[in-house]
C-alpha positions as semicolon CSV with decimal commas, in nm:
position;residue;x (nm);y (nm);z (nm)
1;M;-5,727;4,646;-0,464
2;S;-5,487;4,531;-0,189
3;C;-5,184;4,317;-0,260
4;D;-5,144;3,966;-0,120
5;F;-4,807;4,028;0,041
6;L;-4,784;3,672;0,172
7;A;-4,796;3,547;-0,186
8;R;-4,516;3,790;-0,272
9;A;-4,293;3,660;0,008
10;V;-4,022;3,404;-0,065
11;P;-4,149;3,042;-0,062
12;G;-3,985;2,945;0,265
13;V;-4,148;3,234;0,449
14;Q;-4,490;3,165;0,295
15;K;-4,502;2,826;0,464
16;L;-4,382;2,943;0,804
17;S;-4,596;2,961;1,115
18;P;-4,479;3,231;1,358
19;Y;-4,306;3,119;1,677
20;V;-4,556;3,120;1,964
21;P;-4,395;3,225;2,294
22;G;-4,531;3,150;2,639
23;K;-4,840;3,356;2,723
24;P;-4,745;3,681;2,904
25;V;-4,896;3,751;3,245
26;D;-5,053;4,079;3,132
27;E;-5,219;3,909;2,834
28;L;-5,385;3,645;3,052
29;A;-5,491;3,911;3,301
30;R;-5,663;4,107;3,022
31;E;-5,827;3,802;2,869
32;L;-5,974;3,663;3,193
33;N;-5,995;3,981;3,403
34;L;-5,749;3,842;3,657
35;D;-5,521;4,024;3,899
36;P;-5,170;4,008;3,746
37;A;-5,021;3,982;4,095
38;G;-5,202;3,652;4,147
39;I;-5,085;3,488;3,823
40;V;-4,804;3,233;3,825
41;K;-4,607;3,200;3,501
42;L;-4,423;2,872;3,452
43;A;-4,424;2,875;3,074
44;S;-4,101;3,020;2,935
45;N;-3,814;2,855;3,126
46;E;-3,727;3,184;3,294
47;N;-3,517;3,218;3,608
48;P;-3,761;3,265;3,900
49;L;-3,505;3,439;4,123
50;G;-3,510;3,770;3,937
51;P;-3,189;3,919;3,798
52;S;-2,851;3,924;3,966
53;P;-2,811;4,230;4,193
54;K;-2,476;4,290;4,026
55;A;-2,645;4,294;3,686
56;L;-2,900;4,549;3,807
57;Q;-2,623;4,769;3,940
58;A;-2,441;4,750;3,604
59;I;-2,759;4,846;3,419
60;R;-2,813;5,151;3,640
61;A;-2,456;5,262;3,581
62;E;-2,508;5,240;3,204
63;L;-2,834;5,437;3,184
64;A;-2,668;5,775;3,138
65;E;-2,511;5,653;2,811
66;L;-2,835;5,560;2,634
67;T;-2,775;5,820;2,365
68;R;-2,463;5,632;2,254
69;Y;-2,449;5,327;2,032
70;P;-2,323;5,014;2,205
71;D;-1,981;4,871;2,136
72;G;-2,051;4,691;1,811
73;N;-1,771;4,445;1,880
74;G;-1,879;4,376;2,239
75;F;-1,513;4,379;2,337
76;E;-1,552;4,368;2,715
77;L;-1,807;4,086;2,720
78;K;-1,622;3,888;2,453
79;S;-1,299;3,928;2,651
80;R;-1,459;3,795;2,967
81;L;-1,623;3,507;2,783
82;A;-1,296;3,417;2,611
83;A;-1,113;3,413;2,945
84;R;-1,389;3,215;3,117
85;C;-1,424;2,961;2,837
86;G;-1,056;2,923;2,753
87;V;-1,081;3,042;2,393
88;Q;-0,942;3,331;2,189
89;L;-1,133;3,655;2,139
90;N;-1,183;3,577;1,770
91;Q;-1,370;3,258;1,859
92;V;-1,659;3,443;2,028
93;T;-1,966;3,574;1,846
94;L;-2,233;3,768;2,032
95;G;-2,602;3,741;1,952
96;N;-2,930;3,907;2,040
97;G;-3,012;3,598;2,244
98;S;-2,896;3,257;2,129
99;N;-3,186;3,256;1,881
100;D;-2,992;3,521;1,692
101;I;-2,695;3,283;1,670
102;L;-2,918;3,012;1,523
103;D;-3,054;3,256;1,268
104;L;-2,702;3,372;1,173
105;V;-2,603;3,010;1,112
106;A;-2,901;2,954;0,883
107;R;-2,838;3,277;0,689
108;A;-2,469;3,199;0,645
109;W;-2,481;2,831;0,547
110;L;-2,831;2,737;0,431
111;A;-3,018;2,813;0,108
112;P;-3,264;2,650;-0,133
113;G;-3,134;2,308;-0,235
114;L;-2,945;2,261;0,092
115;N;-3,064;2,107;0,418
116;A;-3,023;2,105;0,794
117;V;-3,066;1,796;1,012
118;F;-3,238;1,813;1,350
119;S;-3,439;1,589;1,578
120;Q;-3,810;1,539;1,620
121;Y;-3,923;1,740;1,926
122;A;-3,628;1,977;1,878
123;F;-3,639;2,349;1,957
124;A;-3,885;2,525;1,725
125;V;-3,632;2,783;1,607
126;Y;-3,430;2,520;1,417
127;P;-3,704;2,453;1,158
128;I;-3,807;2,819;1,153
129;A;-3,454;2,944;1,078
130;T;-3,403;2,669;0,820
131;Q;-3,729;2,720;0,637
132;A;-3,700;3,100;0,638
133;V;-3,397;3,081;0,408
134;G;-3,561;2,828;0,179
135;A;-3,360;2,526;0,293
136;Q;-3,501;2,184;0,377
137;G;-3,529;2,061;0,733
138;K;-3,455;1,689;0,770
139;V;-3,639;1,579;1,084
140;V;-3,502;1,261;1,241
141;P;-3,743;1,058;1,458
142;A;-3,660;1,084;1,827
143;R;-3,566;0,794;2,052
144;D;-3,743;0,806;2,390
145;H;-3,820;1,173;2,317
146;G;-3,448;1,249;2,282
147;H;-3,189;1,275;2,006
148;D;-3,112;0,957;1,813
149;L;-2,760;1,060;1,720
150;E;-2,693;0,750;1,512
151;A;-3,001;0,815;1,301
152;M;-2,905;1,181;1,268
153;L;-2,566;1,078;1,135
154;A;-2,736;0,855;0,880
155;A;-2,958;1,146;0,768
156;I;-2,660;1,361;0,663
157;D;-2,618;1,373;0,286
158;A;-2,423;1,571;0,026
159;D;-2,660;1,868;0,061
160;T;-2,641;1,888;0,442
161;R;-2,466;2,199;0,568
162;V;-2,580;2,215;0,933
163;V;-2,681;1,975;1,210
164;F;-2,862;2,125;1,508
165;I;-2,841;1,932;1,836
166;A;-2,947;2,052;2,180
167;N;-2,818;1,920;2,511
168;P;-3,037;1,930;2,714
169;N;-3,315;1,949;2,458
170;N;-3,609;2,187;2,478
171;P;-3,900;2,105;2,525
172;T;-3,826;1,747;2,635
173;G;-3,535;1,802;2,876
174;T;-3,360;1,493;2,742
175;W;-2,982;1,474;2,719
176;F;-2,692;1,264;2,599
177;G;-2,357;1,196;2,760
178;P;-1,993;1,266;2,666
179;D;-1,933;0,930;2,496
180;A;-2,235;0,976;2,269
181;L;-2,126;1,327;2,172
182;E;-1,769;1,213;2,105
183;R;-1,884;0,931;1,877
184;F;-2,115;1,169;1,694
185;L;-1,860;1,445;1,634
186;A;-1,595;1,199;1,522
187;R;-1,818;1,074;1,240
188;V;-1,981;1,395;1,115
189;P;-1,826;1,508;0,784
190;Q;-1,579;1,788;0,845
191;D;-1,760;2,021;0,605
192;V;-2,089;1,998;0,799
193;L;-2,132;2,251;1,080
194;V;-2,255;2,101;1,408
195;V;-2,444;2,350;1,624
196;L;-2,445;2,227;1,984
197;D;-2,715;2,429;2,161
198;E;-2,628;2,444;2,532
199;A;-2,887;2,696;2,650
200;Y;-2,934;2,505;2,977
201;I;-2,579;2,382;3,037
202;E;-2,532;2,594;3,353
203;Y;-2,796;2,389;3,535
204;A;-2,576;2,078;3,511
205;E;-2,297;2,013;3,757
206;G;-2,001;1,779;3,749
207;D;-1,998;1,537;3,457
208;E;-2,378;1,520;3,415
209;L;-2,348;1,662;3,064
210;P;-2,058;1,694;2,820
211;D;-1,913;2,043;2,805
212;G;-1,907;2,149;2,440
213;L;-1,599;2,361;2,506
214;D;-1,394;2,044;2,561
215;Y;-1,442;1,951;2,194
216;L;-1,380;2,281;2,016
217;A;-1,005;2,239;1,964
218;R;-1,047;1,897;1,802
219;Y;-1,354;1,970;1,592
220;P;-1,330;2,294;1,392
221;N;-1,678;2,226;1,248
222;L;-1,833;2,256;1,597
223;L;-2,019;2,566;1,717
224;V;-2,133;2,585;2,080
225;S;-2,431;2,814;2,141
226;R;-2,511;2,949;2,489
227;T;-2,729;3,216;2,647
228;F;-2,765;3,452;2,942
229;S;-3,145;3,410;2,935
230;K;-3,177;3,108;3,163
231;A;-2,945;3,046;3,457
232;Y;-2,806;3,402;3,439
233;G;-3,155;3,554;3,454
234;L;-3,134;3,809;3,170
235;A;-3,406;3,682;2,934
236;S;-3,554;4,024;2,854
237;L;-3,215;4,173;2,760
238;R;-3,144;3,907;2,492
239;V;-2,779;3,811;2,518
240;G;-2,646;3,494;2,360
241;Y;-2,311;3,387;2,226
242;A;-2,138;3,132;2,008
243;L;-1,800;2,971;2,065
244;S;-1,640;2,824;1,754
245;S;-1,329;2,813;1,541
246;P;-1,207;3,156;1,425
247;Q;-1,308;3,064;1,068
248;V;-1,669;2,993;1,167
249;A;-1,684;3,309;1,380
250;D;-1,555;3,512;1,086
251;V;-1,842;3,389;0,869
252;L;-2,099;3,467;1,139
253;N;-1,967;3,820;1,178
254;R;-2,011;3,879;0,805
255;V;-2,389;3,840;0,842
256;R;-2,432;3,964;1,200
257;Q;-2,620;4,290;1,226
258;P;-2,417;4,582;1,368
259;F;-2,499;4,668;1,730
260;N;-2,702;4,347;1,768
261;V;-2,651;4,348;2,147
262;N;-2,746;4,667;2,330
263;S;-2,539;4,849;2,590
264;L;-2,754;4,754;2,888
265;A;-2,739;4,389;2,788
266;L;-2,361;4,399;2,742
267;S;-2,305;4,556;3,083
268;A;-2,551;4,330;3,261
269;A;-2,403;4,017;3,103
270;C;-2,052;4,116;3,210
271;A;-2,172;4,160;3,568
272;A;-2,382;3,843;3,572
273;L;-2,091;3,639;3,442
274;E;-1,892;3,735;3,751
275;D;-2,173;3,669;4,002
276;A;-2,088;3,314;4,112
277;D;-2,322;3,334;4,411
278;Y;-2,620;3,411;4,189
279;L;-2,542;3,123;3,955
280;A;-2,508;2,884;4,249
281;A;-2,841;3,005;4,388
282;S;-3,003;2,951;4,049
283;R;-2,880;2,591;4,040
284;Q;-2,992;2,529;4,397
285;C;-3,337;2,672;4,330
286;N;-3,369;2,462;4,017
287;D;-3,259;2,139;4,186
288;A;-3,497;2,190;4,476
289;G;-3,783;2,290;4,246
290;M;-3,731;1,990;4,020
291;A;-3,745;1,756;4,319
292;Q;-4,057;1,934;4,446
293;L;-4,237;1,901;4,114
294;E;-4,136;1,539;4,062
295;A;-4,263;1,446;4,407
296;G;-4,589;1,633;4,353
297;L;-4,648;1,485;4,008
298;A;-4,580;1,135;4,141
299;A;-4,837;1,193;4,416
300;L;-5,090;1,284;4,146
301;G;-5,012;0,963;3,958
302;L;-4,860;1,142;3,659
303;S;-4,552;1,062;3,453
304;W;-4,296;1,295;3,302
305;I;-3,978;1,300;3,096
306;A;-3,663;1,314;3,309
307;S;-3,504;1,655;3,250
308;K;-3,167;1,825;3,291
309;G;-3,310;2,168;3,211
310;N;-3,509;2,415;3,422
311;F;-3,840;2,264;3,310
312;I;-4,022;1,933;3,300
313;A;-4,255;1,787;3,035
314;V;-4,555;1,622;3,202
315;D;-4,753;1,350;3,024
316;F;-5,128;1,343;3,092
317;A;-5,188;1,045;2,858
318;R;-5,473;1,239;2,696
319;D;-5,527;1,567;2,519
320;A;-5,363;1,821;2,749
321;A;-5,538;2,126;2,597
322;P;-5,839;2,121;2,836
323;I;-5,604;2,085;3,133
324;N;-5,401;2,380;3,012
325;Q;-5,715;2,589;2,972
326;A;-5,830;2,504;3,324
327;L;-5,491;2,604;3,462
328;L;-5,514;2,936;3,278
329;Q;-5,859;2,999;3,424
330;A;-5,700;2,958;3,767
331;G;-5,416;3,197;3,685
332;V;-5,141;2,940;3,623
333;I;-4,953;2,963;3,292
334;V;-4,763;2,660;3,164
335;R;-4,660;2,572;2,810
336;P;-4,864;2,352;2,575
337;V;-4,637;2,163;2,336
338;A;-4,888;2,023;2,089
339;G;-4,708;2,231;1,826
340;Y;-4,405;2,011;1,885
341;G;-4,611;1,698;1,817
342;M;-4,664;1,629;2,189
343;P;-5,038;1,690;2,241
344;T;-5,060;1,493;2,566
345;F;-4,783;1,692;2,735
346;L;-4,752;2,026;2,910
347;R;-4,409;2,175;2,973
348;V;-4,373;2,331;3,318
349;S;-4,087;2,564;3,407
350;I;-3,929;2,535;3,750
351;G;-4,042;2,824;3,970
352;T;-3,995;2,925;4,330
353;Q;-4,114;2,689;4,601
354;A;-4,436;2,887;4,635
355;E;-4,498;2,896;4,259
356;N;-4,438;2,523;4,225
357;A;-4,674;2,455;4,515
358;R;-4,943;2,673;4,357
359;F;-4,914;2,485;4,028
360;L;-4,937;2,145;4,198
361;D;-5,234;2,252;4,408
362;V;-5,427;2,391;4,111
363;L;-5,336;2,092;3,896
364;G;-5,464;1,857;4,163
365;Q;-5,795;2,041;4,170
366;V;-5,822;2,033;3,790
367;L;-5,754;1,659;3,774
368;A;-5,998;1,587;4,056
369;R;-6,274;1,752;3,852
370;G;-6,194;1,512;3,568
C-alpha cells in the first residue's frame, strides 16, 4: 500500500498550489503541433533583446572551469554591486534569482504563529514563501489594483515579522512614489522587516520611482531585492541580490545554501552590470514597445492598467480565458492572471516591435470573431 506523502508533509506545504510559470514555447509547440519558430512568447516578462554580448563573452570564458565549484561568497559580483549601489560588501546577499531572496527571508523570519503582510494582486511568491514555512499571509485589499500602503500599515500586528511590497508590482504594473514610500517606512515598526521588491526598477528613469537604496542608511529594517532576470536579460541563469543592513545580510547568509549562484551566472552578471549600452537599449525597447501596445490596445477599444514594468495588464471586461486560448491556438503566448484574482485580465510582456505587432494583429482577429 502506497503512502500519502502529501498528508505527511507539513501543514503549510499541504495547502500550497505550485507556482505556474508562463507556458514555454516548446510546450505549446508540442501541444498544438506548431512550429516553434513561429510562436511569440510574451508571457514571462523576459527581455526580448537577447542577452548582453558582454555577458555571452563572459560565459564562454568561464566554460573551461565547469568542473570547479563557484565562488560561494560571490566576491567579484558582490564587490561590483557594492560599488555600484554605494553600500558595503557585507550588505549584499546573492540569490538564485530574486525568488531565492524572498524564500530566504521567509525561512529566516517566518514560522507558525507569525505572519507576513502583502497586498492583494501581489507577486505569487510572497504567499508561497510565507505559507511554505507555516506562517500566515495577511492579504490587504488593493487600491486601484495597487498597494494601499496605509491599509498595509494598519494590518501590521505583534506577530508580523515581514512586509512584502513591490514597486512596480507584478502582475499589475502599478507603482507608488517617493513620498508614499517615505511615509510608509517611517511608520513601520523597527522590528518588522520591509522587503522592497524592485525587480523592474531598471526600467524607470529619473524620479519616476523611488530608489530603495536611498533609504537603506536610515531604515535598518529595509531590504531591497533586485534581479538580473529582467532589464539585464539573464533570466535563465537566475541571479538576484538583496541590499540591506549588515545585520539583515548576516541572517540571510545563515540560511543561504552554499554555491547558490553558479559560476556562469556570476560571470555573466558581472559583465552585464558593466554593459551600459545594453541596459539603455533595453529601456528604449521597453519604452517604445509600451507605447506601441498602448496605442494598439486603444485602437481595439480595450483598457489596461498603467504600468512601470516591462509588461501591461489588459482588461477585457469578461472572462479572459477563451481569449487566451484563442491566442495560444494562433501561436501567441501571454499570461492569464486569474490565479491572482484577475480573471478578466491578461498580462502581456513587452516584446520586440515585430512581436508586439503580431500580438496586436492576432488579438484583433480574435476579438473580431467575438
